C-alpha positions in Angstrom: 88.1 117.7 93.1 85.8 118.5 96.0 85.9 116.6 99.1 89.2 115.3 98.6 92.6 116.4 98.6 94.1 113.8 96.4 97.2 113.1 98.3 98.0 110.0 100.4 100.5 110.0 103.0 103.0 106.9 103.0 105.6 105.8 105.6 108.1 103.1 105.5 109.1 102.7 109.0 111.8 100.5 108.3 113.9 103.0 106.1 112.4 105.8 108.1 110.5 107.3 104.6 107.9 109.5 104.5 106.3 110.3 101.2 103.3 111.2 99.1 101.6 109.7 96.2 98.2 111.4 94.5 95.0 109.7 93.0 92.6 111.3 90.7 89.0 112.0 90.2 88.4 108.8 88.2 89.7 106.7 91.1 88.1 108.4 93.9 84.6 107.3 91.9 85.4 104.1 91.4 86.1 103.5 94.8 85.0 106.4 96.9 87.3 105.9 99.9 87.9 104.4 103.0 87.3 100.9 102.7 87.3 100.8 98.9 90.4 102.3 98.9 91.9 100.1 101.3 90.8 97.3 99.7 92.4 98.0 96.4 95.6 99.2 97.9 96.2 95.8 99.6 95.4 93.9 96.8 98.1 95.8 94.5 100.4 95.9 97.0 100.4 92.5 98.7 101.6 89.1 97.6 99.5 86.4 98.6 100.7 84.7 101.6 102.0 87.4 103.2 102.9 87.4 107.1 100.2 89.6 108.7 102.6 90.2 111.2 106.0 90.6 109.2 107.2 94.4 108.3 105.8 93.4 104.6 102.0 93.9 105.5 100.9 97.1 105.4 98.2 99.2 107.7 96.0 101.6 105.5 93.9 104.8 107.2 91.7 106.0 104.6 89.2 108.8 104.9 86.0 109.4 102.1 84.6 112.7 101.0 82.1 112.8 103.7 84.8 113.4 106.1 85.1 116.8 104.5 81.9 118.0 106.8 80.7 116.6 110.3 77.8 114.9 110.3 76.5 111.5 111.6 80.2 110.3 112.3 81.5 111.1 109.1 84.9 112.1 110.6 85.3 108.4 111.6 87.9 106.7 109.4 88.2 103.3 107.7 91.1 101.2 108.9 92.5 98.0 106.4 94.8 95.3 106.5 95.5 91.7 106.3 94.6 90.3 109.8 96.9 88.0 111.8 93.9 86.2 113.2 92.3 84.8 110.2 94.9 85.4 107.2 92.4 87.3 105.4 91.3 90.9 104.7 90.2 93.1 107.2 88.9 96.4 107.7 87.5 98.3 110.8 85.5 101.5 110.5 86.4 103.6 113.7 84.3 106.6 114.7 85.3 109.4 116.0 87.7 112.2 114.8 90.9 110.7 113.6 89.0 110.7 109.7 88.6 114.5 110.0 91.9 115.4 111.3 93.8 113.5 109.1 91.8 115.0 106.3 92.3 118.7 107.9 96.5 117.8 107.7 95.9 117.7 103.7 95.9 114.0 103.3 92.8 111.8 102.1 94.8 108.2 104.0 97.8 107.0 105.4 99.5 104.1 104.1 102.2 102.1 106.9 104.5 100.0 106.2 108.0 98.2 107.1 109.0 98.2 110.8 110.6 100.6 113.1 114.0 99.3 115.1 112.7 100.9 117.9 109.6 101.8 119.7 107.9 105.3 117.9 104.7 107.3 117.1 104.1 109.3 114.1 103.0 112.9 114.5 101.1 114.6 111.3 100.5 117.7 110.7 99.6 120.0 107.4 103.2 121.6 107.9 105.0 118.4 108.8 105.5 114.8 109.7 107.7 113.2 112.2 108.6 109.4 113.4 109.2 110.1 117.2 110.9 108.3 119.4 108.1 106.7 121.9 110.0 104.6 124.3 108.2 105.6 127.5 105.1 104.9 126.1 105.7 101.4 125.4 104.2 99.3 128.3 101.5 101.9 128.8 97.9 101.7 128.5 96.1 103.8 125.7 94.8 106.3 128.7 98.1 106.8 129.9 99.6 106.7 126.6 97.4 109.9 125.6 97.8 111.7 128.7 101.8 111.4 128.3 101.6 112.6 124.5 99.1 115.7 125.0 101.3 116.8 128.0 104.3 116.2 125.8 103.0 118.1 122.9 101.1 120.4 125.0 97.8 120.5 122.6 94.4 119.2 123.8 93.2 119.4 120.6 95.2 116.9 119.0 93.8 113.7 118.1 95.8 110.4 119.2 95.1 106.9 118.4 97.5 104.0 119.9 97.9 100.9 120.8 97.6 98.9 124.5 99.8 96.4 125.7 97.5 93.5 123.7 98.9 95.2 120.5 102.7 95.4 121.6 102.4 91.5 122.8 100.8 90.8 119.1 97.5 89.6 120.6 95.7 88.2 117.5 92.5 90.5 118.0 94.5 93.6 119.4 92.5 96.5 118.2 93.3 100.8 117.9 91.8 102.9 120.4 91.0 106.6 119.0 90.4 109.7 121.8 90.0 106.7 124.1 86.4 106.0 123.2 86.7 104.7 119.4 88.1 101.5 118.3 89.0 99.6 115.4 87.6 96.5 117.0 87.9 93.0 114.8 90.8 91.4 113.2 93.6 92.3 115.1 94.5 95.9 113.4 96.4 96.9 116.9 98.6 93.5 116.9 99.6 94.6 113.1 100.6 98.3 114.2 102.6 96.6 117.2 104.3 94.2 115.1 105.6 97.5 113.3 106.8 99.1 116.5 104.2 101.8 116.3 102.7 103.2 119.8 100.7 105.7 118.1 99.4 108.1 115.6 98.8 111.9 117.0 97.1 114.3 114.3 96.6 117.8 114.1 95.8 120.2 111.3 93.7 123.0 109.7 93.0 122.4 106.1 89.7 121.4 105.1 89.0 120.5 101.3 86.5 122.3 99.3 82.7 121.1 99.0 80.4 121.1 95.9 77.5 123.0 97.6 77.6 124.2 101.2 74.3 125.5 101.5 72.5 122.5 100.1 74.8 120.2 102.3 73.8 122.3 105.4 69.8 121.9 104.3 70.0 118.4 103.8 71.8 117.8 107.2 69.2 119.8 109.1 66.4 118.0 107.1 67.9 114.6 108.5 68.4 115.6 112.2 64.7 117.2 112.5 63.7 113.7 111.6 66.1 112.1 113.9 64.6 114.2 116.4 61.0 114.2 115.8 59.8 111.0 113.8 60.5 108.4 116.7 62.6 106.1 114.4 65.8 106.7 116.8 64.2 107.1 119.9 65.3 104.0 121.7 68.3 104.3 120.5 69.3 108.0 122.0 67.7 106.8 125.5 69.3 103.3 125.3 72.0 103.5 123.0 72.7 100.1 121.6 71.6 98.7 124.8 68.3 99.0 123.2 69.1 95.6 121.7 69.7 93.5 125.0 66.7 93.0 126.1 64.7 92.6 122.8 67.4 90.1 121.8 66.6 87.7 124.9 62.6 88.0 123.8 63.3 87.2 120.6 65.6 84.1 121.5 68.6 85.3 119.9 70.7 86.4 122.7 74.1 84.5 122.5 74.1 82.6 126.6 76.5 80.3 127.7 78.7 80.4 124.7 76.0 79.8 122.2 74.6 77.1 124.0 71.0 78.8 125.0 69.5 82.0 123.5 67.6 83.2 126.7 69.1 84.8 130.0 67.7 84.3 133.4 68.8 87.0 134.4 68.2 89.5 131.7 66.3 91.9 134.3 69.6 92.8 135.3 71.7 93.7 132.4 69.3 95.2 129.8 68.4 98.6 128.8 67.0 99.8 132.1 69.0 97.8 134.3 72.3 99.3 132.9 70.6 102.6 132.9 69.9 102.6 136.4 73.2 101.1 137.7 76.4 102.4 136.0 75.3 104.8 133.4 76.2 108.8 134.3 75.5 110.4 131.2 76.0 110.4 126.9 78.2 111.1 124.4 77.6 111.8 120.8 80.0 111.6 117.8 80.8 114.6 116.3 78.1 116.1 114.2 75.6 113.4 115.6 72.1 114.6 116.6 71.3 111.0 118.1 74.0 110.5 120.8 73.8 107.0 121.7 76.9 106.6 123.3 76.9 105.6 127.4 79.1 107.4 130.1 79.5 104.6 132.5 81.1 104.5 136.0 81.3 102.3 139.5 83.2 102.3 142.6 81.6 98.3 143.9 82.8 95.7 143.8 85.3 97.0 141.0 86.3 101.0 140.2 85.6 101.8 136.7 86.2 105.5 135.5 84.2 107.5 133.0 87.2 108.6 130.8 86.8 105.3 128.3 83.6 104.2 126.3 81.2 102.6 127.8 80.5 99.0 127.1 77.9 98.8 124.0 75.8 95.9 122.9 78.5 93.4 121.5 80.0 94.1 125.0 77.3 93.9 127.3 76.2 90.6 125.1 80.0 89.1 125.2 81.0 89.9 128.9 77.7 89.4 130.2 75.1 86.7 129.1 77.7 84.9 126.9 79.5 84.0 130.2 76.2 84.0 132.3 77.7 86.8 134.2 74.7 89.2 135.3 76.6 92.0 137.1 76.9 95.2 135.0 80.0 96.5 137.4 81.6 93.1 136.3 80.7 93.8 132.7 81.8 97.8 132.6 85.2 96.7 134.3 85.8 93.7 131.8 85.2 96.1 129.1 87.4 98.5 130.4 90.4 96.3 130.8 89.7 95.3 127.2 90.0 99.0 126.2 92.9 100.0 128.0 94.9 97.1 126.8 93.4 97.4 123.6 91.5 94.1 122.7 88.7 93.1 120.9 85.5 92.8 123.4 83.7 90.1 121.0 86.9 88.0 120.7 87.6 88.3 124.1 84.1 87.4 125.4 83.8 84.4 122.8 87.9 83.4 124.3 86.6 83.5 127.7 83.5 81.1 127.1 85.2 78.5 125.1 87.7 78.1 127.8 84.7 78.2 130.4 83.3 74.8 128.5 86.6 73.2 128.3 86.2 73.5 131.8 82.9 72.6 132.3 83.7 69.4 130.0 86.7 68.3 132.0 89.1 69.4 128.9 91.1 71.9 131.2 91.3 72.5 134.8 92.3 75.1 137.8 95.8 74.0 137.4 95.7 74.3 133.4 94.6 78.2 134.2 96.2 78.9 137.0 93.2 79.8 138.8 89.7 79.0 138.9 87.4 80.2 136.2 83.6 79.6 136.6 80.6 80.6 134.5 79.2 84.0 135.9 82.1 84.7 138.5 83.8 88.2 137.8 87.5 87.4 139.2 88.1 84.9 136.7 86.8 86.7 134.1 88.5 89.8 134.9 92.1 87.4 135.5 91.6 85.5 131.9 91.7 89.3 130.2 94.5 89.9 132.4 96.8 86.7 131.1 95.7 87.2 127.6 96.4 90.8 127.5 100.3 90.2 128.7 100.1 86.4 127.4 101.2 84.6 130.8 100.7 81.0 130.8 97.8 79.6 129.1 97.0 83.4 128.0 99.9 83.0 125.3 97.6 80.3 123.8 94.5 82.3 124.4 95.6 85.4 122.1 95.9 83.6 119.0 91.9 83.7 118.8 89.7 80.7 119.3 90.4 78.8 116.3 93.8 78.7 116.7 93.4 78.0 120.7 91.1 75.2 120.1 93.4 73.5 117.8 96.1 73.5 120.3 94.2 72.9 123.2 92.3 69.6 121.2 90.0 66.9 122.7 87.3 67.9 120.7 86.8 71.6 121.8 87.3 72.9 118.2 83.4 71.9 118.5 82.5 74.6 120.8 85.2 77.1 119.1 82.5 79.6 118.0 84.4 81.5 114.9 83.9 82.2 111.2 87.5 81.5 109.1 88.8 82.9 112.5 87.0 85.3 113.3 85.1 85.1 116.6 81.2 85.3 116.3 79.4 88.2 117.3 76.2 88.1 119.8 73.8 87.6 117.6 72.7 83.8 117.3 71.8 83.2 113.3 69.3 80.5 114.2 66.6 83.2 114.9 67.7 85.5 111.9 68.6 83.5 109.1 70.5 86.9 106.9 72.7 87.0 109.7 73.9 83.6 108.8 74.6 83.9 105.4 76.1 87.5 106.1 78.4 85.8 108.8 79.2 82.8 106.6 80.1 84.9 103.5 81.5 87.9 105.0 85.0 88.8 103.8 86.4 89.0 107.1 85.0 86.5 109.1 82.0 86.4 111.4 80.8 90.3 111.0 77.6 91.5 112.1 78.2 94.9 110.5 78.6 93.4 106.9 74.9 93.3 106.3 71.9 94.8 108.0 69.9 92.4 110.3 66.9 90.5 109.4 64.6 92.1 112.1 64.5 95.7 110.0 63.1 93.7 107.2 60.0 92.3 108.7 57.5 95.5 107.8 56.8 96.5 104.4 58.8 98.8 102.1 61.6 98.7 104.2 64.0 100.0 101.9 62.3 100.3 98.8 65.2 102.5 96.9 67.0 99.0 96.6 64.3 96.5 96.1 63.4 95.7 99.3 59.5 96.3 99.8 58.2 93.0 100.6 58.2 91.8 104.8 60.2 89.1 105.5 60.2 87.1 109.0 63.8 86.7 110.6 63.3 83.2 110.3 62.4 82.4 106.7 65.3 81.6 104.3 63.5 82.8 101.2 64.5 86.2 99.9 67.8 86.4 102.4 70.5 85.9 99.6 69.3 88.9 97.8 68.8 90.8 101.0 72.2 89.8 102.3 73.9 90.6 98.9 72.4 94.0 98.6 73.0 95.2 102.0 76.7 94.2 102.1 77.3 96.0 99.3 75.1 99.1 100.4 75.9 99.1 104.3 78.7 97.0 105.0 80.9 98.4 102.3 79.5 101.8 101.3 78.9 103.5 104.7 82.6 102.5 105.6 83.8 104.0 102.1 82.3 107.2 102.9 82.4 107.3 106.0 78.9 107.5 108.1 77.7 106.0 111.0 75.4 102.8 110.3 72.7 103.2 112.2 70.7 106.0 110.9 71.0 103.7 107.4 68.4 101.3 109.5 65.1 101.4 108.3 62.9 103.2 109.4 65.7 105.9 110.5 65.6 108.8 107.9 69.2 108.4 106.1 67.7 106.6 103.3 69.8 105.6 99.9 68.2 108.5 98.4 69.7 111.2 101.0 73.0 109.3 101.3 73.5 109.6 97.8 72.3 113.1 97.5 74.7 113.9 100.4 77.5 112.2 98.5 76.6 114.6 95.3 76.8 117.7 97.2 79.9 116.9 98.6 81.5 116.2 95.1 79.4 117.5 92.6 79.0 114.3 91.0 75.8 112.9 89.4 75.7 109.8 91.1 72.5 107.2 91.1 71.6 104.6 93.7 72.8 102.0 91.1 76.2 103.4 90.7 76.1 103.8 94.1 76.0 100.1 94.9 77.7 99.3 92.2 81.0 100.5 93.7 80.1 98.6 96.5 79.8 95.7 95.0 83.3 96.2 92.8 84.7 96.3 96.7 83.3 93.3 98.1 84.1 91.5 95.2 87.8 92.6 95.1 88.0 91.7 98.9 86.4 88.4 97.6 89.5 88.5 95.5 92.1 88.9 98.0 90.8 86.1 100.2 90.4 83.1 97.2 94.3 84.3 96.7 94.6 83.4 100.1 93.3 79.8 99.8 89.7 81.0 100.4 86.8 78.9 98.8 83.0 77.5 99.2 84.5 75.0 101.9 85.2 78.0 104.1 82.0 79.9 103.9 80.3 78.1 106.6 79.0 78.2 110.3 79.9 76.2 113.6 78.4 73.2 114.2 76.4 74.7 117.1 74.2 76.4 115.1 72.8 73.4 113.3 71.5 72.4 117.1 67.8 72.7 117.4 66.8 75.6 119.8 64.5 74.3 122.8 63.5 77.3 124.2 62.7 81.3 124.0 61.7 83.0 120.8 63.3 80.6 118.1 62.5 77.8 119.7 62.7 75.2 117.0 64.8 76.9 115.0 68.6 76.0 113.7 70.8 76.8 110.9 72.2 73.5 109.2 74.6 72.8 106.3 71.7 71.9 104.1 69.8 75.2 104.3 73.0 77.1 104.1 74.0 75.2 101.1 70.4 76.3 99.5 71.2 79.9 100.5 74.4 79.8 98.9 73.9 78.3 95.8 71.3 81.7 95.6 73.7 84.2 97.0 76.5 82.8 94.7 74.2 83.3 91.8 73.4 86.9 92.3 77.2 87.7 92.8 77.7 86.1 89.5 80.4 83.6 91.5 81.1 80.0 90.4 80.4 77.4 92.1 83.6 77.6 94.6 82.7 81.5 95.2 85.5 82.7 92.8 83.6 85.8 90.8 83.3 84.9 87.0 85.5 86.7 84.5 82.3 88.3 82.9 81.5 89.9 86.6 85.1 91.2 86.9 84.3 92.7 83.3 81.3 94.3 84.3 82.4 95.7 87.6 85.7 96.9 85.9 88.1 95.2 88.4 91.7 95.2 86.8 93.4 91.9 88.3 96.1 89.6 87.9 
């Protein structure tokens, strides 16, 4: 096979058993790789109601065929597991080098199961796989862990993927970090890794699978990179990174502020793209093979020291640790982001849980005695202290480490009404009252509220956004009509297929140059296949339905495809004033969405849908 080795590395940490399995080209064509492989293997091997933090859960790192080249973050990897935060299927795409490194050892995927009797790390090369004792690493943050491992093995080019103390302490939104700057952020992948007593994975290899047409691949890459640099579609992304979203989100009235009570921020000029550039940015980084370079290096000295080694805060972190908490200090945002990264915690979930606690204090549900310190809107010390107690599970931090859904159920007193989550996953930093498609995407995403499951409404307000996918007519971000087709199509294409290949999602957003036609052409040039766009989309649809089957087996139905009550409240200010997203409007969209998906009224795929997609399930 071109683009694949056809080999899976499996490690049973309980029995210290290391073995290989294979897959053929038929399987590769059916699921492509990444999230497709992960979902298939989870569905086939994980019984319903498996405890996500038990040894029986699987943690799957799967590459795709584009890991064979270096282009627009294609050396990243998909991480799939059963989420301890939601109890549902979860995947997280992690940019960086891990996918390319794993591919270079001769494997297309790594499947972990069991639980080590002691803390260990896994070392993988093309010649050997070793389980190494790691008692001296337990309790270390990700920076200390990486430095100790690289010094020990005397190889600065090795890729180190690790968890921090949040993962060790089973914080249910603990994440996994690779090379200090790339994160499998959502759903608690780090807690699953911690539950297995696995501190890190160290990879170094030199093998490369063959590709079908290297010359034509180089020509296509050159064409896309030229357009990225010259057509203007990536200019603000290159200059500001994802900070290019902050100011426009405030202007449009979709910037979550004060725990989603508002959607505009009084001090936006202190934390928008220009403000961040002029205050904490000291440079940029790029993912492998990327001509955009959207990742900022940040540094600060006062009032908090922030060092530049880790990833700077991207938009989701700026919004969740800034306006959501009424915090207008870029240095506090950067420091909070740094602590989350060092400890290994998802910044979106962390910001939402802190804003929930702040509102509890506002409403008299919690007091200073309950917290052990003062926590007020916008005050940095309280924000940073809350991160500390969550990571260490100290005091009320032990409850908050369970996620906002579980915490609100424990604290009670009506606080469930301002616990902002879908299916247990905290809501990202895009208020759906001003972008209706995103509301439907949150409600139907496989892992809960997920801003990367579907492209955002704003990209489709102009004509011919993605004509290859039938998206030709302009749609207002505020309209309901047409959004079920938009979301269904983009979940299959952008949400799934970018993580199956893998490739960065940003250059796929119109009018940027990585169009569906070019993406499918690239897949064919790597693999030697003759996929059409329709066949490509069907892989995404197949994978999405497989994920829905997994969730349905765990008890998910239509009643769970919902949104927090707060989104039914009408906005009174900003660029989305007068907008809301109530249950009746969501119901209308869901009816049409289910019809387009080929699901019954409870959100279960019809047998004929499964047959059409070639899904073999029990």
